[in-house]
C-alpha positions in Angstrom: 17.3 28.8 145.2 16.8 28.8 141.4 15.5 32.4 141.5 18.6 33.5 143.4 20.9 31.9 140.9 19.0 33.5 138.0 19.3 36.9 139.6 23.0 36.5 140.1 23.4 35.5 136.4 21.4 38.5 135.3 23.5 40.9 137.4 26.7 39.4 135.9 25.4 39.7 132.3 24.4 43.3 133.0 27.8 44.2 134.4 29.6 42.5 131.5 27.5 44.4 129.0 28.2 47.7 130.8 31.9 46.9 130.8 31.9 46.2 127.0 29.9 49.4 126.3 32.4 51.5 128.4 35.4 49.9 126.6 33.9 50.5 123.1 33.0 54.1 124.0 36.5 54.7 125.2 38.0 53.3 122.0 35.6 55.4 119.9 36.6 58.5 121.8 40.3 57.8 121.4 40.9 56.5 117.8 44.5 57.8 117.6 45.4 55.9 120.8 43.7 52.8 119.5 45.5 53.0 116.1 48.8 53.4 118.0 48.0 50.3 120.0 47.5 48.3 116.8 50.0 49.9 114.4 53.8 49.5 114.8 54.5 52.5 112.5 52.0 55.4 112.8 53.8 58.0 110.7 51.9 61.3 110.2 52.1 61.8 106.4 51.1 65.4 106.7 53.8 66.4 109.2 56.5 63.9 108.2 59.8 65.6 107.7 62.3 62.8 107.3 62.7 59.0 107.2 66.0 57.3 107.4 66.9 53.6 106.7 70.4 52.7 108.1 71.8 49.4 106.9 75.0 47.7 108.0 77.0 49.3 105.2 74.6 51.9 103.6 72.1 54.6 104.4 68.9 55.7 102.6 67.7 59.1 103.7 64.5 60.8 102.7 63.9 64.4 103.8 61.5 67.2 103.0 63.3 70.4 102.0 61.0 73.5 101.5 58.1 71.2 100.6 60.2 69.1 98.2 61.1 65.5 99.0 64.8 64.7 98.6 66.4 61.3 98.6 70.0 60.3 99.1 72.7 58.6 101.2 73.7 61.7 103.2 72.8 65.4 103.7 75.4 66.4 101.1 74.3 63.9 98.5 70.6 64.4 98.0 68.4 64.6 94.9 64.7 64.9 94.1 62.7 62.0 95.4 59.7 60.5 93.7 56.7 61.8 95.6 54.4 58.9 94.6 56.9 56.3 95.7 57.6 58.0 99.0 53.9 58.2 99.7 53.5 54.6 98.8 56.4 53.7 101.2 54.9 55.6 104.1 51.5 54.2 103.5 52.9 50.7 103.4 54.7 51.1 106.7 51.5 52.4 108.3 49.6 49.3 107.2 51.8 47.0 109.3 50.2 45.9 112.6 51.8 44.5 115.7 51.8 40.7 116.0 53.0 38.8 119.0 54.3 40.9 121.9 57.4 39.7 123.8 57.7 41.6 127.0 60.6 41.9 129.4 58.9 39.4 131.7 58.8 36.9 128.9 62.5 37.4 128.3 63.3 36.9 132.0 61.2 33.7 132.1 63.0 32.3 129.1 66.4 33.6 130.2 66.9 35.5 126.9 67.9 39.1 126.0 67.2 41.3 122.9 70.4 40.0 121.2 68.6 36.7 120.7 66.2 38.5 118.3 68.9 40.2 116.3 68.9 43.6 117.9 72.6 43.6 118.8 73.3 44.0 115.1 70.0 45.0 113.6 69.4 44.4 109.9 67.9 47.9 109.5 67.5 50.9 111.8 64.5 53.1 110.8 64.3 56.7 112.0 61.4 59.1 111.4 60.7 62.7 112.4 57.1 64.0 112.4 54.7 65.8 114.7 55.2 63.0 117.3 58.9 63.8 117.5 61.9 61.7 116.6 61.4 57.9 116.8 63.6 54.9 115.9 62.8 51.3 115.2 65.2 48.4 115.1 64.5 45.5 112.7 66.0 42.3 113.9 66.1 38.8 112.4 63.2 36.8 110.9 61.1 34.6 113.2 61.9 30.8 113.1 58.7 30.0 111.3 59.3 32.8 108.7 56.9 35.4 107.3 57.6 37.6 110.3 60.4 39.8 111.6 61.2 41.1 115.0 60.9 44.8 115.5 61.6 47.0 118.6 60.8 50.7 119.1 63.8 52.3 120.8 62.8 53.3 124.3 60.2 50.5 124.5 61.3 47.3 126.1 58.7 45.2 124.3 59.5 43.3 121.1 56.9 42.8 118.4 56.6 40.5 115.4 55.6 42.1 112.2 54.9 40.8 108.7 58.1 40.5 106.6 56.3 42.7 104.0 58.1 45.4 106.0 61.2 44.6 104.0 59.4 45.3 100.7 58.6 48.8 101.9 62.2 49.6 102.7 64.2 51.1 99.7 67.4 49.2 99.1 69.2 52.4 97.9 68.4 56.0 97.2 67.9 55.5 93.5 65.0 53.3 94.2 62.9 56.3 95.3 64.5 59.0 93.2 62.3 61.0 90.8 63.0 59.7 87.3 60.4 62.0 85.6 61.8 64.8 83.6 58.8 67.1 83.9 56.3 67.8 86.8 53.3 69.2 85.1 50.5 67.1 83.6 51.0 66.6 79.8 47.6 68.1 79.1 48.4 71.2 81.1 51.5 72.3 79.2 51.0 75.9 78.1 54.5 77.0 77.1 57.4 75.4 75.3 60.8 76.8 74.8 63.6 75.1 73.0 67.2 76.2 72.5 69.2 74.0 70.1 71.1 73.9 66.9 68.1 75.4 65.0 68.0 78.4 67.3 65.4 79.5 69.8 61.8 78.3 69.4 58.9 79.4 71.6 55.4 78.2 71.5 52.4 79.4 73.5 48.9 78.0 74.0 46.1 80.5 74.1 42.7 80.5 75.9 41.1 78.7 72.9 43.7 75.9 73.3 45.3 76.8 70.0 49.1 76.6 69.8 51.0 79.4 68.2 54.7 79.8 67.3 55.9 83.1 68.9 59.6 82.9 68.2 61.4 83.2 65.8 58.2 84.0 63.8 54.5 84.5 64.8 52.2 82.0 63.2 49.6 79.3 64.1 51.1 76.0 65.1 49.9 72.5 64.1 48.3 71.3 67.3 49.0 67.6 66.4 52.7 68.3 65.8 53.0 70.2 69.1 51.1 67.4 71.0 53.3 64.8 69.5 56.4 66.8 70.5 55.2 67.0 74.1 54.2 63.3 74.2 57.6 62.4 73.0 59.3 64.4 75.7 57.2 62.8 78.4 58.3 59.4 77.2 61.9 60.0 78.4 63.0 58.9 81.9 66.1 59.3 83.9 68.4 56.3 83.3 71.1 56.7 85.9 71.9 59.2 88.6 75.5 60.4 88.3 76.2 63.0 91.0 74.4 65.4 93.4 75.3 68.8 94.8 77.5 69.4 91.8 79.3 72.8 91.7 81.2 72.5 88.4 78.9 71.4 85.6 81.5 72.0 82.9 82.9 68.5 83.2 79.5 67.2 82.0 79.0 69.9 79.3 76.1 71.3 81.3 77.5 74.8 82.1 75.8 76.8 79.3 72.4 77.5 77.9 73.1 76.3 74.3 70.9 73.2 74.7 67.7 73.7 76.8 64.1 72.5 76.8 61.6 74.3 79.0 58.0 73.4 79.6 55.5 75.4 81.7 52.1 74.3 82.9 48.8 76.2 83.5 49.3 75.8 87.2 52.3 78.2 87.1 54.9 75.4 87.4 57.8 75.2 85.0 60.9 73.0 84.5 63.9 73.5 82.3 66.3 70.7 81.2 69.8 71.4 80.2 71.4 68.8 78.0 75.2 68.2 78.0 77.8 65.9 76.6 77.6 62.2 75.6 78.4 59.9 78.5 81.9 58.4 78.1 81.8 54.6 78.0 78.0 54.5 78.0 77.0 54.8 74.4 73.5 56.1 73.7 73.2 58.4 76.7 73.8 62.1 77.4 74.2 64.1 80.6 71.2 66.1 81.7 70.3 68.3 84.6 67.4 70.4 85.8 68.1 74.1 85.8 66.9 74.5 89.4 68.8 71.5 90.7 72.4 70.5 91.3 72.0 66.8 90.4 73.4 65.3 87.2 71.8 62.2 85.6 71.7 60.5 82.2 69.0 60.3 79.6 68.7 58.4 76.3 70.5 60.4 73.6 67.3 60.4 71.5 66.3 63.5 73.5 68.7 65.4 71.2 66.1 65.1 68.5 63.8 67.2 70.6 66.5 69.9 70.8 67.2 70.1 67.1 63.7 71.2 66.0 63.1 74.3 63.8 60.0 76.5 64.1 58.9 75.3 60.6 58.4 71.8 62.1 55.6 73.2 64.3 53.9 75.5 61.8 50.4 74.7 60.7 50.6 74.9 56.9 47.0 73.8 56.4 44.5 76.5 55.5 41.5 74.4 56.5 41.2 73.6 60.2 37.9 71.7 60.5 37.2 68.0 59.5 36.1 68.0 55.9 33.1 65.8 56.6 31.9 68.0 59.5 31.0 71.1 57.6 27.3 72.1 58.0 27.2 75.5 56.3 29.3 77.8 54.1 29.2 81.5 53.6 31.1 83.3 50.8 31.1 87.1 50.6 32.8 89.6 48.3 31.8 93.2 48.9 28.0 93.3 48.8 27.7 89.9 47.2 26.9 86.9 49.3 26.3 83.2 48.8 25.1 80.9 51.6 25.0 77.1 51.5 23.3 75.0 54.2 23.2 71.3 54.8 19.9 69.8 56.0 19.6 67.1 58.7 19.2 64.6 55.9 22.5 65.6 54.4 21.2 67.5 51.4 22.8 70.8 50.5 20.7 73.9 49.7 21.5 77.3 48.5 19.8 79.7 50.9 21.1 83.0 49.6 20.8 84.9 47.2 18.3 82.2 45.9 16.8 79.1 47.3 17.8 76.1 45.3 18.9 72.5 45.8 22.7 72.4 45.6 24.7 69.6 44.1 26.7 67.5 46.6 29.7 67.2 44.3 29.8 71.0 43.6 29.8 71.7 47.3 32.4 69.0 48.0 34.6 70.5 45.3 34.6 73.8 47.0 35.5 72.3 50.4 38.3 70.2 48.7 39.7 73.3 47.1 40.5 74.7 50.6 41.4 71.5 52.3 44.1 70.9 49.7 45.4 74.5 50.0 48.7 74.9 52.0 50.7 77.8 53.2 53.9 78.4 51.3 55.1 81.5 53.1 54.3 82.9 56.6 54.3 86.5 57.8 54.1 88.1 54.4 54.3 91.9 54.5 52.9 94.5 52.2 49.5 92.9 51.6 46.2 94.8 51.5 44.6 95.1 54.9 41.0 94.7 53.7 39.9 91.2 52.5 38.5 90.9 48.9 36.9 87.5 49.8 35.7 86.0 53.0 35.0 82.3 53.4 33.2 81.0 56.5 33.0 77.2 57.0 30.9 76.3 60.0 30.7 73.0 61.9 27.5 72.8 63.8 28.7 69.7 65.6 31.7 71.3 67.1 30.4 74.9 67.2 33.6 76.1 65.4 33.9 78.3 62.4 36.9 78.2 60.0 37.2 81.7 58.5 39.6 82.4 55.6 40.1 86.0 54.5 41.5 86.3 51.0 43.4 89.6 50.5 43.9 91.5 47.2 46.8 89.9 45.4 47.7 93.0 43.4 48.2 91.0 40.3 50.7 88.6 42.0 50.9 85.2 40.4 52.9 83.6 43.3 49.8 82.7 45.3 46.9 84.2 47.2 47.5 86.2 50.5 45.2 85.1 53.3 44.5 85.5 57.0 43.2 82.5 59.0 40.6 82.8 61.7 42.0 84.6 64.8 45.5 84.8 63.2 46.3 88.4 62.4 49.4 87.5 60.3 49.2 87.3 56.6 50.3 84.1 54.8 50.8 83.1 51.2 49.2 79.9 49.9 49.5 77.8 46.8 46.2 78.8 45.2 46.8 81.3 42.4 43.4 83.0 42.3 39.7 82.8 43.2 37.4 82.5 40.2 34.5 84.8 40.2 32.2 81.9 39.6 32.8 80.7 43.2 30.1 83.1 44.4 27.7 82.3 41.6 24.7 80.2 42.8 24.6 78.5 39.5 28.0 77.0 40.3 26.3 74.9 43.0 22.8 74.4 41.7 21.7 70.8 41.5 21.9 69.6 37.9 18.5 68.0 38.1 16.2 70.2 36.1 13.1 69.2 38.2 11.7 66.5 40.4 8.8 64.7 38.6 6.8 61.7 39.5 6.2 59.7 36.3 2.8 58.6 37.5 1.7 62.3 38.0 2.3 63.2 34.3 -1.1 63.1 32.7 -0.5 65.2 29.6 2.4 65.7 27.1 2.6 68.2 24.3 5.6 68.5 21.9 5.6 71.7 19.9 8.2 72.0 17.2 8.8 74.9 14.9 7.1 74.3 11.5 5.8 70.9 12.7 2.3 69.8 13.8 1.8 69.7 17.5 1.8 66.3 19.1 -0.4 65.9 22.2 -1.1 62.8 24.3 -3.2 62.4 27.5 -3.4 59.7 30.0 -6.7 57.8 29.8 -5.7 54.9 32.1 -2.9 54.6 34.6 -0.9 52.7 32.0 -2.3 54.1 28.8 -2.0 57.4 26.8 -4.1 58.4 23.9 -3.8 61.1 21.2 -5.4 64.4 22.0 -6.2 67.6 20.0 -5.6 65.9 16.7 -7.9 65.2 13.7 -5.4 62.8 12.0 -5.5 59.1 11.8 -2.7 58.6 14.4 -2.0 56.5 17.5 0.4 56.8 20.4 3.9 55.2 19.9 4.1 53.4 23.2 7.8 52.7 23.2 8.6 56.3 22.2 6.3 57.8 24.8 7.7 55.6 27.6 11.2 56.6 26.6 10.2 60.2 26.7 8.6 59.8 30.2 11.8 58.2 31.6 13.9 61.0 30.0 11.7 63.7 31.6 11.8 62.2 35.1 15.6 62.0 35.1 16.4 65.2 33.2 19.7 66.8 34.2 21.4 69.9 32.9 24.9 69.6 31.6 25.8 73.1 32.6 24.1 76.2 33.9 24.6 79.4 31.9 22.7 82.3 33.4 20.3 83.4 36.1 17.7 86.1 35.4 18.9 86.7 31.9 18.2 90.2 30.6 17.5 89.1 27.0 16.2 85.6 26.1 16.5 86.4 22.4 20.3 85.7 22.4 19.6 82.2 23.6 16.8 81.6 21.1 14.3 81.2 23.8 11.8 83.8 22.7 10.9 81.6 19.7 12.1 78.2 20.8 12.8 75.4 18.3 11.1 73.0 20.8 8.6 73.5 23.5 7.7 70.5 25.7 4.6 71.0 27.8 4.0 68.7 30.7 0.6 68.4 32.5 0.6 67.2 36.1 -2.2 65.8 38.1 -0.9 65.8 41.7 0.8 69.2 42.3 -0.3 72.7 43.0 0.8 73.8 39.6 -0.8 72.8 36.3 2.5 71.6 34.8 5.9 72.5 33.5 7.1 73.9 30.2 10.6 73.2 28.8 11.9 75.6 26.2 14.7 74.6 23.9 16.6 77.4 22.0 19.7 77.8 19.9 22.2 75.0 19.4 25.8 75.6 20.3 29.0 73.4 20.3 28.3 72.7 24.0 24.6 71.9 23.6 21.2 73.5 23.3 20.2 76.6 25.4 17.2 75.5 27.5 15.0 77.0 30.2 12.0 75.9 32.3 9.4 78.6 31.7 9.0 80.8 34.7 12.2 79.8 36.4 14.6 82.2 34.6 17.6 79.9 34.6 19.3 79.1 31.3 21.2 75.9 31.0 22.6 73.5 28.5 21.1 70.1 27.4 23.2 67.9 25.2 22.3 67.0 21.7 21.3 63.4 22.6 19.0 64.6 25.3 17.2 67.1 23.0 16.9 64.5 20.3 15.2 62.1 22.8 12.9 64.9 24.0 11.9 65.9 20.5 11.2 62.3 19.2 7.8 61.7 17.8 5.3 60.2 20.2 2.5 59.8 17.6 2.6 57.6 14.6 0.3 57.1 11.7 -2.4 54.5 12.3 -3.0 51.9 9.5 -6.2 52.4 7.5 -9.0 50.0 8.3 -11.4 48.6 5.6 -14.9 47.3 6.1 -15.3 43.6 6.0 -17.4 42.1 3.2 
């Protein structure tokens, strides 16, 4: 008996499992039918053509006209709808599921009809047209317990309860879903700007390198920041109030002409032109505006007039230098066959790489960069200038991969300012710099003022040779001790003077460089120097260094490191310190009794 009961239970469980599997397979194979069973609104967003909300005393209609959503109260009173708000509305409706179902049989049992649920005078009638055809829903009163409303699909006798969130997705009036944006394209995608205002017609275009140029009324590079700020300010404006749709006579709003227009075009080919009209009577601070391709009139804050009254000069890039001052990694200067190159190392040190290889002074390089960063254009599109550049300056930023090229044209003796061309700009501009000194291409202009790099501990021998004076020589005999050398006199080392000389040598700096590869050292007094300072070294590949001191001038003494062929100035105090005696007479000693 037990076995028979167990068998019957097993058969029942198997049949139940088979039933559930068949049901789930059917649901999986018919997802649309299942969704329709759950959802009250199943609007197809891709094929939706219209949605209408009809209230007791108002109508809100949304229709798609040639792919553009329009919103209004009637067919003859439609304006552009906000696509994002409309999509959000459709999506919200589609999230609402069916709650309790009240069938005709339930109504008969209770002795009720649809009027009891508010369908004799529905709060809202919703109509929609999509691929499924034309459908209507009636929204009745709220349920006694709240949080739900009764809804009925016209043609279906059943009544459903739905979350009262439905009321949040229904626009109260057309303006709630009207498009209040003035421009369609993304702010970063704007490629053309045209403005007609009191300052005339201004046109700006953005090229493939993302550089803005003024094309009308002149042709010149534009200040990217100024243009970006202008666009950002335009995108800040929103429609304040919708005045009228399907307007045929714009003259009553001052919108009939083209005297005041702003047009923006994007890289996707879209464009939008705004026409600005009169001030709104009785509504201070606002003006009438319309889109050139639309017949609706609306109001916008009167501050938009400031964007109309811009002159081309307000967009011009008057700066000559286009790269960040602290981002320059190399500089090339050329004039005819002459060339000077400066390169910054990874450690930040500047070097002259051509025509010689020297360390460059950071201040000297910075002064060159500052010269150009402070230069500004005083006149654009100058005619009559020489076509060939006299100077070419290339400032390179390795970090950005950009090069700022400045071509300086022959000024033909003009004192008004240099004529230049910038980078890719073929036009000629005049700047506030009067001339380019020839020293700008001289490597001595940038050479580091340090005469040499010496390690004090590596100096093992010093010799001071003065004209008409005995030679003074000392040698290191201990890490901290020097002793006289090559002398027969009764002398000793002046410790304080020798230490002072060592410190002076290690930190020796030229006050100014005079010449490189001088043809005649005689004119500098360096053939027979008044002072020769010989330095012996113990830790380098060279035996030492020799400093020659020649004639004295009002600016200092001519000097040169032997074998380096660079003449420079040392000041009088420096030379006096270098020529100070490092040996002093040693007191005589007497034998003890």
